[in-house]
C-alpha positions in Angstrom: 5.9 30.2 12.7 2.4 30.8 14.4 0.7 29.1 11.5 3.2 26.2 11.1 2.7 25.8 15.1 -0.9 25.5 15.0 -0.8 23.1 11.8 1.1 20.7 13.8 -1.1 21.3 16.9 -4.0 20.5 14.6 -2.2 17.0 13.1 -1.6 15.9 16.8 -5.1 16.6 17.8 -6.6 15.0 14.4 -3.9 11.7 15.2 -5.0 11.2 18.8 -8.7 11.6 18.0 -8.3 9.0 15.4 -6.4 6.6 17.6 -8.8 7.1 20.6 -11.9 6.6 18.1 -10.0 3.9 17.0 -9.5 2.0 20.2 -13.1 2.6 21.5 -14.6 1.0 18.4 -12.4 -1.9 18.5 -13.0 -2.2 22.2 -16.8 -1.7 22.2 -16.7 -3.8 18.7 -15.1 -6.7 20.9 -17.3 -6.7 23.7 -20.1 -7.0 21.4 -18.7 -9.7 19.5 -17.8 -11.6 22.3 -21.5 -11.5 23.8 -22.9 -12.2 20.6 -20.8 -15.2 20.1 -22.1 -16.4 23.6 -25.5 -16.0 22.8 -25.0 -17.8 19.6 -23.1 -21.0 21.3 -26.0 -20.8 23.8 -28.6 -21.3 20.9 -26.8 -23.7 19.2 -26.8 -25.6 22.6 -30.3 -25.9 22.4 -30.6 -26.5 18.8 -28.3 -29.4 19.3 -30.4 -30.7 22.5 -33.7 -30.4 20.2 -31.7 -32.5 17.4 -30.9 -35.2 20.2 -34.3 -35.3 21.5 -35.7 -35.5 17.5 -33.3 -38.7 17.2 -34.2 -40.4 20.4 -38.1 -39.5 20.0 -40.5 -42.2 21.0 -44.3 -42.1 20.7 -44.5 -40.0 23.9 -42.4 -37.1 22.7 -44.1 -33.5 22.2 -42.0 -33.2 18.6 -44.2 -29.5 18.2 -41.2 -27.8 20.3 -38.6 -29.7 19.0 -39.5 -28.5 15.4 -40.2 -25.0 16.7 -36.3 -24.8 18.0 -35.2 -26.2 14.9 -37.0 -24.5 12.4 -36.6 -20.8 14.2 -32.8 -21.1 13.3 -32.5 -19.0 10.2 -29.2 -17.2 10.7 -26.4 -19.3 12.1 -25.0 -21.8 9.5 -25.0 -25.4 11.2 -24.3 -28.9 9.7 -25.2 -32.2 11.5 -22.7 -34.9 11.0 -22.5 -38.3 12.2 -19.6 -40.0 14.3 -18.2 -41.0 10.9 -18.4 -37.5 9.3 -21.4 -37.9 6.6 -23.7 -35.1 6.8 -27.2 -35.9 8.2 -28.7 -32.2 7.6 -27.3 -28.7 7.2 -29.2 -25.6 7.3 -28.3 -21.5 6.3 -25.0 -22.7 4.2 -24.5 -20.6 1.1 -23.7 -23.3 -1.3 -21.4 -22.2 -4.5 -21.5 -25.8 -6.2 -23.7 -26.5 -9.0 -24.7 -30.2 -8.4 -26.2 -32.3 -5.4 -22.9 -34.0 -5.2 -20.7 -31.2 -5.3 -22.8 -29.5 -2.8 -22.5 -32.4 -0.2 -18.5 -32.1 -1.0 -18.5 -28.5 -0.4 -20.8 -28.9 3.1 -18.7 -31.9 4.2 -15.5 -29.9 3.6 -16.8 -27.0 5.8 -18.2 -29.4 8.5 -14.7 -30.7 8.6 -13.1 -27.1 9.0 -15.4 -26.4 12.1 -14.5 -29.4 13.7 -10.9 -28.4 13.5 -11.8 -25.0 14.8 -13.7 -26.8 17.7 -16.7 -25.0 16.6 -19.2 -28.5 17.6 -21.4 -29.5 20.0 -21.2 -33.6 20.3 -24.7 -34.8 21.3 -24.8 -38.4 22.7 -28.0 -40.2 21.4 -28.8 -41.5 24.8 -27.4 -41.7 28.5 -24.1 -43.3 27.6 -20.8 -41.6 26.7 -19.8 -44.6 24.4 -23.2 -44.8 22.7 -23.7 -43.5 19.0 -23.5 -39.3 18.8 -23.8 -36.6 16.3 -21.5 -33.6 16.2 -23.6 -30.1 15.8 -21.1 -27.8 13.6 -22.0 -24.4 13.5 -20.1 -21.2 12.1 -20.6 -17.6 12.9 -23.8 -15.8 11.5 -23.7 -13.4 8.7 -24.6 -10.5 11.1 -21.5 -11.8 13.6 -19.3 -11.9 10.9 -20.6 -8.2 9.8 -19.9 -6.9 13.6 -16.3 -8.7 13.6 -15.3 -6.5 10.1 -17.2 -3.2 11.5 -14.7 -1.8 13.5 -12.0 -2.1 10.9 -14.1 -0.5 8.3 -14.7 2.3 10.4 -10.9 2.6 11.4 -10.3 3.0 7.7 -12.9 5.5 7.2 -11.6 7.4 10.2 -8.0 7.1 8.7 -9.2 8.6 5.0 -10.9 11.1 6.8 -7.6 12.2 9.1 -5.5 12.0 5.6 -7.9 14.1 4.0 -7.9 16.6 6.5 -4.2 16.7 7.1 -3.7 17.4 3.4 -6.5 20.1 3.0 -4.5 21.9 6.2 -1.0 21.7 4.2 -2.8 23.1 1.0 -3.9 25.5 2.7 -0.9 26.0 4.4 0.7 26.1 0.9 -1.7 28.6 -0.7 -1.1 31.1 2.1 2.4 30.8 1.8 2.3 31.2 -1.8 0.0 34.2 -1.2 2.9 35.5 0.9 5.4 35.2 -1.5 3.7 36.7 -4.4 2.4 39.9 -2.3 6.4 40.3 -1.2 7.6 40.0 -5.1 5.2 42.7 -6.4 5.9 44.7 -3.5 9.9 44.2 -4.0 9.4 45.0 -7.7 7.3 47.9 -6.9 9.5 49.5 -4.5 12.6 48.7 -7.0 10.8 50.9 -9.5 11.3 54.1 -8.5 15.4 54.6 -7.5 15.7 52.3 -10.7 14.0 55.1 -12.8 16.4 57.3 -11.2 19.5 55.8 -11.9 18.4 55.5 -15.4 17.8 59.4 -15.5 21.2 59.8 -13.7 22.8 57.6 -16.3 21.7 59.5 -19.1 23.0 62.9 -17.4 26.4 60.8 -17.4 26.5 59.9 -21.0 25.6 63.7 -21.9 28.4 65.0 -19.5 31.1 62.2 -20.1 30.6 60.5 -23.4 33.7 59.0 -23.4 33.7 57.5 -20.4 34.1 53.6 -20.5 32.3 53.0 -17.2 29.1 54.4 -17.8 28.3 51.8 -20.5 28.7 49.0 -17.9 27.1 51.1 -15.6 23.6 51.1 -17.7 23.8 47.5 -18.5 23.7 47.0 -14.5 20.9 49.3 -14.4 18.8 47.5 -17.0 19.8 44.4 -15.2 18.1 45.9 -12.3 15.3 46.7 -14.3 15.0 43.3 -15.7 14.9 41.7 -12.0 12.2 43.9 -11.0 10.4 42.9 -13.9 11.0 39.4 -13.2 9.7 39.8 -9.8 6.5 41.4 -11.1 5.4 38.5 -12.8 5.6 35.9 -10.4 2.0 35.0 -9.1 1.0 35.8 -12.8 0.6 33.2 -15.5 2.9 34.5 -18.3 2.3 33.1 -21.6 5.3 31.2 -23.0 6.3 32.3 -26.8 8.7 30.1 -29.3 12.1 31.2 -28.2 16.0 30.0 -29.2 16.8 28.0 -25.8 20.7 28.4 -27.2 20.1 32.2 -27.5 18.9 32.6 -24.2 21.4 30.3 -22.8 24.2 32.1 -24.5 22.8 35.5 -22.7 23.2 34.0 -19.4 26.7 32.6 -19.9 27.6 36.2 -21.1 26.2 37.8 -18.3 27.9 35.4 -15.8 31.3 35.2 -17.6 31.7 39.4 -17.0 30.7 38.8 -13.0 32.3 35.5 -12.3 36.1 34.9 -10.9 38.5 33.9 -13.5 39.0 30.7 -11.8 35.6 29.9 -13.0 35.3 28.2 -16.6 31.9 27.7 -17.8 31.7 25.7 -20.9 29.1 25.1 -23.4 27.8 21.8 -25.0 24.9 22.7 -27.6 23.6 21.2 -30.8 24.5 22.8 -34.1 21.0 23.1 -35.1 18.5 26.0 -33.8 16.8 24.9 -30.6 13.3 26.6 -30.4 11.0 25.6 -27.1 8.0 27.8 -25.6 9.2 29.8 -23.1 9.4 32.9 -21.2 12.6 34.3 -21.8 13.0 36.7 -18.9 12.1 34.3 -16.2 13.9 31.0 -17.4 16.8 33.3 -17.6 16.4 33.5 -14.3 16.5 29.9 -13.6 19.7 29.1 -15.4 21.2 32.2 -13.6 20.3 31.0 -10.2 21.6 27.3 -10.6 24.9 29.0 -12.4 25.4 30.9 -9.0 24.4 28.4 -6.8 27.2 26.3 -8.7 29.9 29.3 -8.5 29.2 29.4 -4.6 29.8 25.6 -4.4 32.9 26.0 -5.5 33.9 28.5 -2.7 36.5 30.6 -5.0 38.6 28.0 -5.9 39.3 27.0 -9.4 36.3 24.9 -11.4 33.9 24.9 -14.2 30.4 24.9 -15.1 29.2 23.0 -17.9 25.8 23.9 -19.8 24.9 21.0 -22.2 21.8 21.0 -24.3 20.0 17.8 -25.8 17.0 16.9 -28.0 15.3 13.3 -27.8 12.4 12.0 -28.5 10.4 15.8 -28.2 12.3 16.2 -24.9 14.8 19.4 -24.7 17.1 18.9 -21.6 19.3 21.5 -20.2 21.7 20.0 -17.9 23.9 22.5 -15.6 27.1 20.8 -14.0 29.6 22.1 -12.0 32.9 21.0 -10.4 31.8 22.2 -6.5 31.9 20.9 -3.0 28.4 18.7 -3.9 25.1 17.8 -2.2 24.7 15.4 0.8 22.4 12.1 -0.4 20.0 13.2 2.7 19.9 16.7 1.5 19.2 16.0 -2.1 15.2 15.3 -1.5 15.1 19.2 0.1 16.9 21.2 -2.0 13.8 22.4 -3.8 12.0 22.7 -0.1 11.2 26.6 0.2 13.6 27.7 3.2 16.4 25.0 2.8 19.8 26.1 2.4 23.3 24.9 3.1 24.7 28.5 2.8 25.5 30.6 5.7 23.4 33.7 4.1 20.2 33.5 2.0 16.6 32.7 2.6 16.8 29.1 0.7 14.1 30.4 -1.9 16.0 30.0 -5.1 15.7 26.7 -6.3 12.0 26.6 -5.0 11.1 29.5 -7.1 13.2 28.0 -10.1 10.9 24.3 -10.0 8.2 27.0 -9.7 9.0 28.5 -12.9 9.8 25.4 -14.7 7.2 23.4 -13.7 4.2 25.7 -13.1 4.9 28.1 -15.9 6.9 25.9 -18.5 4.9 22.6 -17.4 8.5 21.1 -17.7 11.0 19.2 -14.8 13.5 20.3 -12.8 15.5 17.6 -10.8 19.1 16.7 -9.4 20.2 14.3 -11.9 23.5 13.4 -9.9 25.8 14.6 -7.0 28.7 13.5 -5.3 30.1 14.9 -2.2 33.7 16.8 -3.0 33.1 16.2 -6.9 30.2 18.6 -8.0 26.5 18.0 -8.9 24.6 17.9 -12.1 21.1 19.4 -12.1 18.9 18.6 -15.1 15.9 20.7 -16.6 13.4 19.0 -19.3 11.0 21.0 -21.5 9.0 19.7 -24.3 9.9 20.8 -27.7 
């Protein structure tokens, strides 16, 4: 619980820090962009005045300063057009066109867009406001465009960092949980070993003293069952090697076991192909998966009449096992959580069965397990897919 709370706190801190960095970056970038826009506007006004001076120059005009102002603009895109919109001169415009005619057309189109965006400075060629004029159209410099885009790039980097950090935390949490479950499983197997050995010895004594008692063989089966369960727990966390196994034999073994320990109100049906179905399995662990699904199905019926159907099908090198029941079903909002550790709708239990089943199928057998269908009040179908 403390680890979960710490993860939640770290995630909140990371998100708050990301928001603070993003807001601060956007604010300061906005201030810098506004200041740079104002500076470029002032430069364009000086440049426009230099163009007006050049257009009305006479023999007494000193053109050295005028030409210096005009020629020093190497960053701000600028287009000078007359009152009819014809391009007179342009600077710092990156052209895509291949011919001069196309270039003029491209520049004219840009000038028209800048006019519509009110990015112009109108210069009259004399002191009369009705005289001839030119429009100096200007765009943002490359530096200003990059500065305007920078905070969004920075925001993207911050978001990526937060996502990676949260993913790393969740992965660390999952790894720690796995270590806990593996340790718990192995310790459980170890603790079961001694009493199981004692029970097996006592059963051998009972067999010698009461050879005709029909209950002793059943007790022997149950003790061997405990030994099998302990063996399964001991294998959790290791990578058991799957071997070619007759799937039908595994399922029949589970059905036989469940039939003897399930109410007569529950009928287990099987629908298997006539031919053998051989797949790579760890029989002991896979049996546990099927048992867990069958036990959940029995619990879902709540002691009422019902049936469990186990169907095997083979298509396109995929072997599918479907376990269907006529129980109470799963609510749609819960379907996505059924394999999550700790999730359970039962009054008792830890909610680990389906989580372990998923791990056995997907990590140990490289298969896939999922809820194929479920309807409240009618039942549920789980589907397991394995490669043949």
